[in-house]
Backbone bond lengths (Angstrom), bond angles and torsions (degrees), N, CA, C in turn:
res aa  C-N    CA-C-N  psi(-1)  N-CA   C-N-CA  omega(-1)  CA-C   N-CA-C  phi
1 X - - - 1.472 - - 1.524 110.77 -
2 X 1.363 116.08 -42.96 1.456 119.63 -179.65 1.510 111.41 -61.77
3 X 1.384 115.70 -39.61 1.456 118.92 179.41 1.506 111.50 -65.49
4 X 1.338 115.89 -38.72 1.464 120.11 178.50 1.520 111.43 -63.30
5 X 1.350 114.35 -44.22 1.472 118.81 178.11 1.514 111.03 -61.66
6 X 1.346 115.87 -42.19 1.456 119.69 -179.90 1.519 111.84 -62.88
7 X 1.361 115.25 -42.18 1.465 118.54 178.95 1.517 111.55 -65.76
8 X 1.358 115.70 -37.89 1.473 119.50 178.24 1.515 110.98 -64.35
9 X 1.343 116.03 -43.40 1.462 119.62 179.21 1.520 110.81 -64.22
10 X 1.351 115.48 -39.44 1.457 118.67 178.87 1.518 111.52 -64.96
11 X 1.357 115.47 -41.42 1.467 119.14 177.64 1.509 110.78 -64.16
12 X 1.334 115.97 -39.16 1.469 119.61 178.55 1.518 110.75 -64.59
13 X 1.334 115.77 -39.54 1.453 118.57 178.85 1.517 111.52 -62.98
14 X 1.360 115.69 -41.96 1.458 119.53 178.55 1.522 111.01 -66.02
15 X 1.366 114.65 -37.99 1.467 118.25 177.79 1.514 111.05 -64.45
16 X 1.341 115.48 -41.48 1.463 119.19 -179.92 1.509 112.21 -65.84
17 X 1.363 116.67 -27.41 1.452 120.60 -179.28 1.528 112.14 -93.49
18 X 1.342 117.68 0.02 1.452 121.52 -177.68 1.523 110.59 -60.34
19 X 1.348 116.01 131.43 1.458 119.74 179.15 1.518 110.95 -62.52
20 X 1.352 116.81 -39.53 1.457 119.93 -178.89 1.526 110.69 -63.34
21 X 1.347 116.54 -45.43 1.462 120.15 -179.80 1.519 110.66 -66.68
22 X 1.325 116.53 -38.93 1.463 119.54 179.73 1.521 110.59 -64.40
23 X 1.335 116.67 -40.50 1.463 119.55 179.07 1.525 111.06 -66.04
24 X 1.333 116.68 -39.86 1.460 119.41 176.07 1.530 110.95 -64.88
25 X 1.337 115.30 -38.05 1.464 119.00 177.83 1.524 110.96 -63.27
26 X 1.324 116.42 -34.91 1.463 119.46 176.31 1.528 110.02 -62.35
27 X 1.351 115.86 -42.26 1.466 119.55 176.38 1.524 109.83 -59.91
28 X 1.344 115.43 -41.35 1.449 119.83 179.12 1.510 112.89 -62.56
29 X 1.333 117.00 -40.71 1.459 120.24 178.22 1.526 110.93 -64.89
30 X 1.337 116.16 -38.68 1.460 119.40 175.33 1.528 109.76 -61.98
31 X 1.351 115.92 -44.54 1.463 120.34 178.89 1.525 110.64 -61.43
32 X 1.318 117.20 -43.87 1.461 121.79 179.45 1.528 110.30 -61.92
33 X 1.334 116.04 -38.91 1.452 119.96 176.73 1.518 111.85 -65.26
34 X 1.349 116.99 -40.69 1.462 120.95 178.94 1.523 110.81 -62.29
35 X 1.345 116.76 -41.58 1.471 120.23 178.16 1.521 110.08 -57.51
36 X 1.320 117.08 -43.42 1.474 119.91 -179.00 1.527 111.64 -70.61
37 X 1.322 118.11 -34.93 1.459 119.56 176.19 1.527 110.66 -65.24
38 X 1.328 117.11 -40.74 1.465 120.46 175.83 1.526 110.82 -64.67
39 X 1.320 116.22 -41.26 1.460 120.72 177.92 1.529 110.98 -61.18
40 X 1.324 116.56 -41.24 1.469 120.61 177.75 1.528 110.55 -63.12
41 X 1.330 116.25 -39.36 1.462 120.26 178.58 1.530 111.05 -63.63
42 X 1.339 116.86 -43.18 1.461 120.54 177.49 1.528 111.21 -63.34
43 X 1.333 116.53 -39.02 1.466 120.29 178.61 1.532 110.74 -64.41
44 X 1.338 117.11 -40.32 1.467 120.33 177.43 1.522 111.05 -64.68
45 X 1.338 115.74 -40.97 1.466 118.63 176.88 1.523 111.27 -62.41
46 X 1.318 116.16 -39.19 1.465 120.71 177.60 1.525 110.55 -64.23
47 X 1.332 116.52 -40.36 1.462 120.87 -177.42 1.522 112.06 -67.27
48 X 1.328 116.78 -35.00 1.460 119.06 -172.05 1.520 113.09 -112.28
49 X 1.331 116.29 19.37 1.463 119.81 168.73 1.506 116.48 77.42
50 X 1.331 117.24 11.24 1.470 118.84 179.35 1.497 112.07 -108.57
51 X 1.316 116.64 36.30 1.458 121.37 -174.97 1.517 112.87 -57.11
52 X 1.345 116.45 144.87 1.456 122.16 -178.83 1.517 112.26 -90.41
53 X 1.344 117.20 -1.80 1.452 120.42 -176.55 1.514 112.76 93.82
54 X 1.336 118.02 -11.39 1.455 121.52 177.60 1.522 109.89 -84.20
55 X 1.328 116.04 148.64 1.460 120.57 175.48 1.525 109.11 -65.53
56 X 1.319 116.23 142.41 1.464 120.82 179.06 1.526 109.38 -84.83
57 X 1.325 115.16 64.55 1.454 121.05 176.95 1.524 108.27 -148.02
58 X 1.353 117.05 -172.63 1.457 120.07 -176.13 1.524 111.49 -61.01
59 X 1.336 116.39 -39.27 1.461 120.01 179.45 1.526 111.02 -61.95
60 X 1.333 115.93 -44.11 1.457 119.96 177.96 1.517 112.34 -64.84
61 X 1.338 116.56 -37.60 1.464 120.26 178.84 1.525 110.72 -63.30
62 X 1.332 116.88 -43.76 1.461 120.60 179.52 1.527 110.63 -66.90
63 X 1.339 116.91 -39.21 1.461 120.25 177.75 1.524 110.94 -63.64
64 X 1.336 116.51 -37.93 1.465 120.85 176.91 1.522 110.52 -62.69
65 X 1.334 116.56 -41.88 1.459 120.43 178.34 1.526 110.74 -63.99
66 X 1.335 117.12 -38.78 1.464 121.25 -178.62 1.524 111.74 -62.79
67 X 1.334 116.93 -27.68 1.461 121.06 -177.26 1.523 112.80 -80.43
68 X 1.323 117.62 -9.48 1.456 121.25 -177.42 1.531 110.62 -84.29
69 X 1.346 117.15 160.65 1.469 119.46 173.77 1.540 109.76 -57.16
70 X 1.323 116.37 134.37 1.472 122.56 -177.11 1.528 111.62 61.64
71 X 1.342 116.16 20.67 1.458 119.58 -176.39 1.510 113.54 -62.64
72 X 1.335 117.80 -42.11 1.467 119.23 -177.30 1.528 112.88 -69.24
73 X 1.346 119.98 -42.45 1.467 118.03 173.11 1.526 112.75 -59.47
74 X 1.336 116.01 -36.40 1.459 119.23 177.70 1.523 111.18 -66.34
75 X 1.331 116.85 -34.96 1.460 120.07 177.26 1.525 110.73 -64.57
76 X 1.324 117.03 -39.82 1.464 119.94 177.46 1.524 110.70 -64.90
77 X 1.338 116.63 -40.54 1.468 120.05 177.00 1.520 110.08 -63.74
78 X 1.331 115.94 -40.85 1.454 120.87 177.82 1.527 110.31 -61.42
79 X 1.339 116.17 -43.86 1.464 120.28 -179.71 1.522 111.13 -61.73
80 X 1.327 116.93 -42.25 1.475 120.57 178.84 1.521 110.35 -61.14
81 X 1.327 115.58 -44.01 1.465 119.06 179.37 1.517 112.51 -63.93
82 X 1.338 116.72 -40.19 1.467 120.15 179.49 1.525 111.40 -68.36
83 X 1.335 117.33 -36.55 1.461 120.10 175.16 1.533 109.60 -63.29
84 X 1.329 116.22 -40.00 1.463 119.52 177.12 1.524 111.36 -63.00
85 X 1.328 116.62 -39.48 1.465 119.96 176.80 1.528 110.66 -62.72
86 X 1.339 116.23 -41.84 1.465 119.99 178.31 1.523 110.58 -63.20
87 X 1.342 116.83 -42.34 1.467 120.45 178.58 1.523 110.99 -65.08
88 X 1.312 116.07 -37.12 1.463 121.34 177.74 1.522 110.21 -60.87
89 X 1.327 116.42 -44.95 1.459 120.18 -179.77 1.530 111.46 -70.96
90 X 1.347 116.77 -33.65 1.468 119.32 175.37 1.523 110.55 -63.39
91 X 1.332 116.34 -39.16 1.459 120.05 176.24 1.524 111.09 -63.99
92 X 1.339 115.98 -34.59 1.463 119.98 176.77 1.524 111.23 -64.27
93 X 1.355 116.53 -39.59 1.470 120.40 178.13 1.530 109.99 -58.72
94 X 1.329 116.49 -46.98 1.464 120.25 -179.52 1.523 111.32 -67.31
95 X 1.326 115.78 -34.45 1.467 118.99 -178.07 1.522 111.73 -67.55
96 X 1.340 116.47 -36.51 1.467 120.24 -179.11 1.520 112.85 -87.78
97 X 1.348 115.84 -11.19 1.467 119.99 -176.39 1.526 111.67 -58.90
98 X 1.330 116.84 -41.13 1.464 119.66 -176.60 1.526 112.54 -67.30
99 X 1.341 116.42 -16.68 1.465 119.89 -177.60 1.528 112.33 -95.32
100 X 1.343 116.02 -2.29 1.457 118.89 179.33 1.526 111.97 -68.03
101 X 1.324 116.63 -21.18 1.467 120.51 178.88 1.521 112.44 -84.48
102 X 1.322 117.00 0.08 1.469 120.68 177.96 1.522 109.19 -71.78
103 X 1.303 116.46 -175.27 1.462 120.90 179.56 1.523 109.93 -131.09
104 X 1.312 114.41 163.11 1.469 120.46 175.17 1.518 113.03 66.27
105 X 1.338 114.74 -140.03 1.462 120.84 -176.04 1.522 112.21 -63.90
106 X 1.340 116.62 -32.92 1.462 119.64 -179.43 1.523 110.85 -63.24
107 X 1.328 116.62 -42.60 1.465 120.44 178.68 1.531 110.58 -68.90
108 X 1.322 116.64 -39.96 1.461 120.38 179.05 1.524 110.82 -60.61
109 X 1.329 115.89 -43.08 1.465 119.98 178.98 1.524 110.59 -65.19
110 X 1.348 116.92 -40.76 1.462 120.97 -179.83 1.523 111.08 -63.33
111 X 1.337 116.89 -42.36 1.462 121.03 178.59 1.525 110.33 -63.50
112 X 1.330 116.37 -45.51 1.466 120.67 -179.59 1.519 110.96 -61.17
113 X 1.339 116.47 -46.08 1.467 120.37 -179.94 1.523 111.33 -64.32
114 X 1.332 116.71 -38.89 1.456 120.72 -178.78 1.523 111.17 -66.37
115 X 1.333 116.75 -46.49 1.469 120.97 179.88 1.526 110.44 -60.94
116 X 1.317 116.70 -44.81 1.464 120.35 179.50 1.521 111.02 -62.67
117 X 1.339 116.75 -43.36 1.454 120.35 -178.49 1.520 111.44 -64.56
118 X 1.336 117.23 -41.22 1.466 120.85 178.11 1.523 110.16 -62.32
119 X 1.333 116.90 -46.44 1.468 120.88 -179.30 1.529 110.94 -61.38
120 X 1.332 116.58 -43.03 1.458 120.20 -179.76 1.523 110.87 -67.54
121 X 1.323 117.27 -39.94 1.467 120.62 179.39 1.522 110.65 -60.99
122 X 1.341 116.59 -42.31 1.472 120.68 178.59 1.528 110.30 -64.77
123 X 1.341 116.63 -44.89 1.467 120.73 -179.41 1.518 111.20 -60.54
124 X 1.330 117.26 -48.86 1.455 120.69 -178.21 1.527 111.21 -65.02
125 X 1.332 117.00 -35.35 1.464 120.04 178.13 1.521 110.99 -65.55
126 X 1.336 116.39 -44.28 1.472 120.53 178.48 1.523 110.58 -60.42
127 X 1.332 117.04 -44.88 1.463 120.26 179.57 1.530 111.10 -65.50
128 X 1.340 117.32 -37.30 1.465 120.14 177.33 1.524 111.11 -62.91
129 X 1.349 116.43 -42.65 1.464 120.35 177.86 1.531 110.40 -62.91
130 X 1.336 116.80 -41.95 1.468 120.30 177.49 1.526 111.07 -61.19
131 X 1.335 116.23 -41.56 1.461 120.31 179.64 1.526 110.92 -63.95
132 X 1.338 116.98 -42.58 1.464 120.68 179.23 1.523 110.91 -65.45
133 X 1.326 116.76 -44.13 1.462 120.34 -179.87 1.529 110.87 -64.15
134 X 1.338 116.31 -37.70 1.463 119.39 178.29 1.519 110.29 -68.73
135 X 1.331 117.44 -40.06 1.464 121.37 179.60 1.518 111.97 -64.27
136 X 1.316 116.47 -33.39 1.467 120.53 -179.36 1.522 112.45 -91.74
137 X 1.334 116.30 -1.40 1.459 120.07 177.82 1.509 114.86 76.75
138 X 1.341 116.76 19.74 1.469 119.11 -176.83 1.510 113.32 -116.26
139 X 1.329 117.91 6.76 1.462 119.11 -174.75 1.503 112.42 -119.41
140 X 1.341 113.02 178.43 1.455 120.18 171.41 1.505 115.55 98.76
141 X 1.318 118.35 -15.68 1.469 118.24 -178.58 1.504 110.37 -86.60
142 X 1.332 114.58 151.58 1.461 118.42 177.86 1.500 111.23 85.42
143 X 1.300 117.25 103.59 1.450 120.92 -176.93 1.497 112.61 -90.82
144 X 1.335 114.57 -174.88 1.450 120.85 -179.50 1.520 112.26 -61.82
145 X 1.329 117.33 -32.50 1.462 120.22 -179.19 1.526 110.51 -63.61
146 X 1.337 118.40 -45.29 1.458 121.58 179.26 1.523 111.19 -63.26
147 X 1.338 116.00 -41.97 1.459 119.68 179.91 1.525 110.59 -64.06
148 X 1.334 116.42 -43.92 1.461 119.82 179.72 1.522 111.09 -64.50
149 X 1.334 116.86 -37.18 1.460 119.92 178.62 1.520 110.28 -61.07
150 X 1.339 116.72 -38.20 1.450 119.91 176.72 1.517 112.32 -65.19
151 X 1.337 116.53 -40.50 1.465 120.97 179.84 1.523 110.52 -65.22
152 X 1.324 117.51 -35.04 1.471 120.95 178.96 1.532 111.19 -59.31
153 X 1.328 116.52 -25.49 1.453 120.12 179.60 1.517 114.12 -81.15
154 X 1.332 118.02 -8.70 1.463 121.47 178.62 1.531 110.04 -75.96
155 X 1.324 117.09 159.82 1.475 119.21 169.91 1.534 109.59 -60.44
156 X 1.307 116.52 128.77 1.477 121.87 -177.03 1.529 111.98 59.44
157 X 1.349 116.60 22.54 1.462 119.66 -177.95 1.515 113.23 -62.01
158 X 1.338 115.95 -36.23 1.470 120.17 178.78 1.520 110.64 -59.90
159 X 1.346 116.22 -43.04 1.464 119.68 179.88 1.521 111.13 -69.37
160 X 1.329 116.85 -33.40 1.461 120.31 178.36 1.520 110.72 -65.50
161 X 1.337 116.24 -42.75 1.465 119.94 177.46 1.523 110.68 -61.06
162 X 1.348 115.82 -43.55 1.470 119.32 177.96 1.516 112.33 -62.31
163 X 1.353 116.31 -40.57 1.465 120.14 179.46 1.522 110.99 -64.94
164 X 1.332 115.70 -43.69 1.467 119.01 177.30 1.523 110.40 -60.18
165 X 1.334 115.93 -41.01 1.458 119.89 177.98 1.511 112.64 -59.48
166 X 1.344 116.50 -43.07 1.463 120.49 178.73 1.526 110.86 -64.45
167 X 1.340 116.63 -39.25 1.466 120.23 178.26 1.524 110.56 -63.49
168 X 1.344 116.07 -43.46 1.468 120.23 179.71 1.525 110.42 -63.90
169 X 1.330 116.77 -40.20 1.469 119.70 176.03 1.518 109.96 -60.94
170 X 1.340 116.51 -43.47 1.460 120.36 178.66 1.516 112.28 -59.88
171 X 1.338 116.29 -41.47 1.459 120.00 177.33 1.523 110.59 -63.39
172 X 1.342 115.88 -41.55 1.457 119.63 178.40 1.518 112.23 -61.51
173 X 1.339 116.39 -44.94 1.474 120.35 177.77 1.524 110.39 -61.48
174 X 1.338 115.54 -41.50 1.476 119.81 179.42 1.529 110.78 -61.30
175 X 1.345 117.03 -42.46 1.460 119.51 -179.31 1.529 111.40 -65.79
176 X 1.338 116.27 -39.47 1.469 119.03 176.61 1.526 109.72 -61.29
177 X 1.337 116.41 -47.27 1.471 120.39 179.34 1.527 110.84 -61.94
178 X 1.324 116.01 -40.11 1.459 120.53 -179.32 1.521 111.40 -61.82
179 X 1.344 115.93 -38.76 1.448 119.54 179.34 1.512 112.86 -73.84
180 X 1.327 116.74 -44.90 1.465 121.09 -178.17 1.526 111.46 -65.87
181 X 1.335 116.31 -40.78 1.464 120.74 -177.56 1.527 113.27 -84.86
182 X 1.338 117.17 -4.64 1.470 123.51 -178.61 1.525 112.45 64.12
183 X 1.335 117.64 26.27 1.467 120.07 -179.95 1.518 112.33 -65.34
184 X 1.328 116.85 -21.68 1.457 119.86 179.38 1.524 111.94 -61.95
185 X 1.335 116.78 -24.08 1.458 120.18 179.40 1.528 111.85 -67.17
186 X 1.333 117.20 -19.86 1.461 120.47 177.61 1.523 111.47 -70.28
187 X 1.321 116.84 -17.21 1.462 121.29 -176.97 1.525 112.89 -96.61
188 X 1.314 116.97 -5.46 1.454 120.71 -174.72 1.521 109.74 -119.95
189 X 1.318 116.32 130.28 1.456 121.05 178.59 1.526 108.55 -90.39
190 X 1.321 116.25 98.68 1.460 122.28 -176.90 1.525 112.63 -103.70
191 X 1.328 116.80 18.40 1.465 118.95 -176.82 1.525 112.17 -64.17
192 X 1.330 116.44 -27.62 1.466 119.23 179.61 1.526 112.13 -94.82
193 X 1.324 116.63 0.00 1.462 120.22 -177.01 1.523 111.05 -84.44
194 X 1.318 115.42 152.54 1.454 120.59 176.46 1.528 109.36 -74.64
195 X 1.335 117.81 160.64 1.471 120.01 177.29 1.531 112.14 -57.36
196 X 1.335 116.79 -36.25 1.460 119.71 179.82 1.529 110.87 -65.43
197 X 1.339 116.58 -41.91 1.462 120.47 178.95 1.519 110.95 -66.27
198 X 1.318 116.41 -40.31 1.467 120.38 178.30 1.520 110.77 -60.63
199 X 1.320 116.95 -43.02 1.472 120.41 177.95 1.517 110.71 -64.60
200 X 1.348 116.77 -39.87 1.456 120.36 -179.93 1.523 110.83 -63.42
201 X 1.335 117.20 -47.85 1.463 121.23 179.18 1.527 110.34 -60.19
202 X 1.331 116.33 -41.03 1.466 120.77 -179.43 1.516 111.21 -64.10
203 X 1.322 117.24 -46.78 1.471 120.28 -178.33 1.529 111.29 -66.39
204 X 1.310 116.92 -40.52 1.464 119.70 179.32 1.524 110.64 -64.30
205 X 1.325 116.79 -42.40 1.460 120.52 178.84 1.520 112.04 -66.49
206 X 1.336 116.24 -40.40 1.463 119.98 179.88 1.525 111.85 -64.81
207 X 1.324 116.75 -28.51 1.459 120.91 178.97 1.523 111.36 -89.09
208 X 1.337 116.40 -43.86 1.457 121.35 -172.05 1.509 115.20 -72.39
209 X 1.328 117.74 -46.03 1.459 120.22 -177.24 1.533 112.46 -63.11
210 X 1.344 119.43 -46.73 1.473 118.19 177.66 1.526 113.02 -62.31
211 X 1.341 117.70 -39.36 1.460 119.85 -179.33 1.524 110.61 -63.47
212 X 1.328 116.82 -44.39 1.461 119.66 177.57 1.526 110.39 -64.88
213 X 1.323 116.61 -36.99 1.459 120.58 177.85 1.516 112.38 -63.07
214 X 1.331 116.85 -41.00 1.466 120.56 178.23 1.524 110.43 -62.58
215 X 1.345 116.53 -45.40 1.465 120.15 179.89 1.531 110.68 -60.56
216 X 1.325 117.31 -44.36 1.465 120.50 178.91 1.523 110.96 -66.70
217 X 1.327 116.67 -36.45 1.463 119.89 177.69 1.513 112.00 -60.59
218 X 1.337 116.55 -39.87 1.468 120.16 177.78 1.529 110.41 -67.11
219 X 1.345 116.77 -40.49 1.464 120.17 176.61 1.530 110.28 -58.15
220 X 1.333 116.11 -47.63 1.455 120.28 178.98 1.514 112.53 -62.52
221 X 1.333 116.11 -40.56 1.459 120.05 178.99 1.522 112.04 -61.97
222 X 1.334 116.53 -39.90 1.465 120.25 178.08 1.526 111.21 -65.56
223 X 1.337 116.97 -37.55 1.462 120.19 178.03 1.530 110.83 -66.07
224 X 1.320 116.45 -43.75 1.468 120.05 178.74 1.519 110.39 -63.55
225 X 1.334 117.26 -41.77 1.462 120.96 179.20 1.525 110.54 -63.96
226 X 1.335 116.23 -40.66 1.460 120.17 178.36 1.524 110.50 -62.09
227 X 1.341 117.22 -40.58 1.460 120.83 179.08 1.530 110.94 -67.53
228 X 1.339 116.58 -40.67 1.470 120.40 -177.80 1.522 111.88 -67.66
229 X 1.333 116.25 -33.75 1.465 120.43 -177.30 1.529 112.53 -100.06
230 X 1.331 115.35 -1.45 1.468 121.96 -176.76 1.520 110.42 53.24
231 X 1.344 115.64 47.57 1.462 121.73 -176.90 1.530 108.76 -126.52
232 X 1.348 118.67 95.22 1.466 120.93 -179.15 1.521 113.39 -58.52
233 X 1.330 117.42 -24.23 1.460 120.03 -179.51 1.524 111.88 -63.16
234 X 1.331 116.27 -21.93 1.471 120.16 179.48 1.525 111.76 -83.13
235 X 1.325 116.94 -15.03 1.465 121.21 -174.36 1.517 109.99 -85.51
236 X 1.310 116.50 69.05 1.459 121.68 179.38 1.513 110.15 -94.23
237 X 1.313 116.14 162.38 1.461 121.22 -179.98 1.516 111.64 -89.61
238 X 1.336 115.11 -148.63 1.458 120.12 -176.38 1.519 111.60 -63.62
239 X 1.330 116.77 -39.15 1.465 119.91 178.05 1.531 110.51 -58.19
240 X 1.342 116.61 -46.30 1.456 120.61 178.21 1.515 112.52 -64.18
241 X 1.338 115.87 -35.96 1.467 119.64 179.06 1.525 110.93 -64.95
242 X 1.329 116.59 -42.93 1.463 119.45 179.46 1.529 111.19 -66.78
243 X 1.328 116.42 -35.56 1.468 119.56 176.56 1.531 110.93 -68.53
244 X 1.328 116.54 -32.74 1.469 120.10 176.56 1.529 110.42 -66.10
245 X 1.319 116.06 -40.98 1.470 120.01 176.36 1.525 109.87 -61.44
246 X 1.334 116.47 -40.95 1.465 120.67 -179.47 1.524 111.66 -62.29
247 X 1.336 117.33 -33.16 1.463 121.64 -177.92 1.527 113.03 -79.81
248 X 1.325 117.63 -9.38 1.458 121.09 179.97 1.533 110.43 -75.14
249 X 1.341 118.08 163.23 1.463 119.73 173.56 1.529 110.42 -55.30
250 X 1.319 116.49 134.89 1.472 122.34 -175.11 1.532 110.67 56.59
251 X 1.344 114.73 33.05 1.456 120.25 -175.19 1.508 114.00 -60.15
252 X 1.339 117.09 -38.03 1.464 119.21 -179.09 1.522 111.02 -62.75
253 X 1.322 115.73 -41.28 1.466 119.82 178.69 1.528 110.22 -67.59
254 X 1.338 116.54 -44.29 1.462 120.48 -179.47 1.524 110.81 -62.41
255 X 1.331 116.77 -43.73 1.460 119.85 -179.52 1.523 110.89 -66.50
256 X 1.320 116.54 -35.28 1.470 119.70 176.27 1.526 110.84 -63.17
257 X 1.339 116.43 -42.14 1.465 119.93 178.49 1.526 111.06 -64.40
258 X 1.341 116.27 -40.69 1.465 119.91 177.46 1.526 110.18 -63.66
259 X 1.332 116.92 -41.71 1.465 120.76 179.08 1.522 111.10 -62.16
260 X 1.331 116.08 -42.22 1.470 119.87 177.84 1.529 109.92 -62.62
261 X 1.333 116.03 -40.29 1.457 119.79 178.59 1.522 112.09 -64.96
262 X 1.341 117.20 -42.18 1.464 120.68 178.07 1.525 110.18 -63.77
263 X 1.339 116.18 -38.77 1.468 119.72 175.92 1.522 110.57 -63.18
264 X 1.335 116.46 -39.14 1.462 120.27 177.58 1.528 110.60 -62.93
265 X 1.343 116.95 -38.52 1.461 119.96 177.43 1.525 110.12 -65.09
266 X 1.343 116.81 -40.28 1.457 119.64 176.05 1.511 112.08 -61.21
267 X 1.340 116.12 -43.52 1.473 119.78 177.71 1.520 110.63 -64.80
268 X 1.346 116.79 -36.65 1.468 120.77 176.41 1.532 110.41 -59.10
269 X 1.335 116.82 -42.57 1.461 120.19 179.22 1.529 110.96 -63.15
270 X 1.336 116.34 -38.61 1.467 119.78 178.99 1.522 111.23 -63.43
271 X 1.328 116.12 -44.90 1.463 119.83 178.84 1.520 110.18 -70.47
272 X 1.330 115.79 -37.60 1.463 121.93 -179.27 1.527 111.67 -59.96
273 X 1.328 117.05 -30.72 1.460 121.55 -179.81 1.528 111.84 -62.93
274 X 1.310 116.52 -19.69 1.475 120.43 -178.87 1.525 111.64 -77.29
275 X 1.331 118.48 -22.06 1.467 121.36 -171.23 1.521 110.99 -121.51
276 X 1.348 116.90 140.92 1.482 120.62 179.39 1.511 111.58 -71.40
277 X 1.323 114.66 163.85 1.465 120.16 -179.76 1.516 109.79 -79.73
278 X 1.323 115.97 136.12 1.465 120.52 176.91 1.525 109.28 -74.97
279 X 1.312 118.10 135.25 1.466 122.29 -178.84 1.515 111.27 -113.17
């Protein structure tokens, strides 16, 4: 069994280092960046009253892309890149699996890397499915509110919604901390980058991660509030979170700042695609 695990980990390591997979992952990072740039554009339209009718979330961003010339072929390319990103993260899970039996800091690092890789693999897979459904004209209907309303009907569904909300808030806080503390630089190998590029990546990350964290924090807060009040109508997704920001005092300014931050995160992904992940 140990030999099998070792061979699997070795194969995963080789897969993770594959030039073909890495190049596809770069395409995926570009695609992920484009989604965030489109999302930022929708948020700006929402802030300044020129909304296109699309939801200001990932689904709306993909639908906006589909409406452009060559939009559907681009959606398929985006889906391929996101699938590659998911496969890349799955390979990371297998690569760190053999180190979970270690002790001390080595085991802690392996657990952290594994959890992050699993979460990213799930996220990229969901976005890839959304891209495929949008490209084929079968996706995009049914928002977070409808989904949450269904969960409320499950046994202990109210508590599940609240728990998910707390997790989303935690992720948002983590992203803010990651941006402020510059921890994202630990994931990027910038040794071959020029000082100007290093500064650019740093500034984009410092702006983008906190902005995305704030948006996710609002999403989580709405889910927790919906669970506390037993009101599924409050359990909105990212679109609802951005609209909640807009309704706050100085909401237009706040939403504009969040949109700029999300755009910065998208630009960070574009630049990030140029450099391999630090291990």
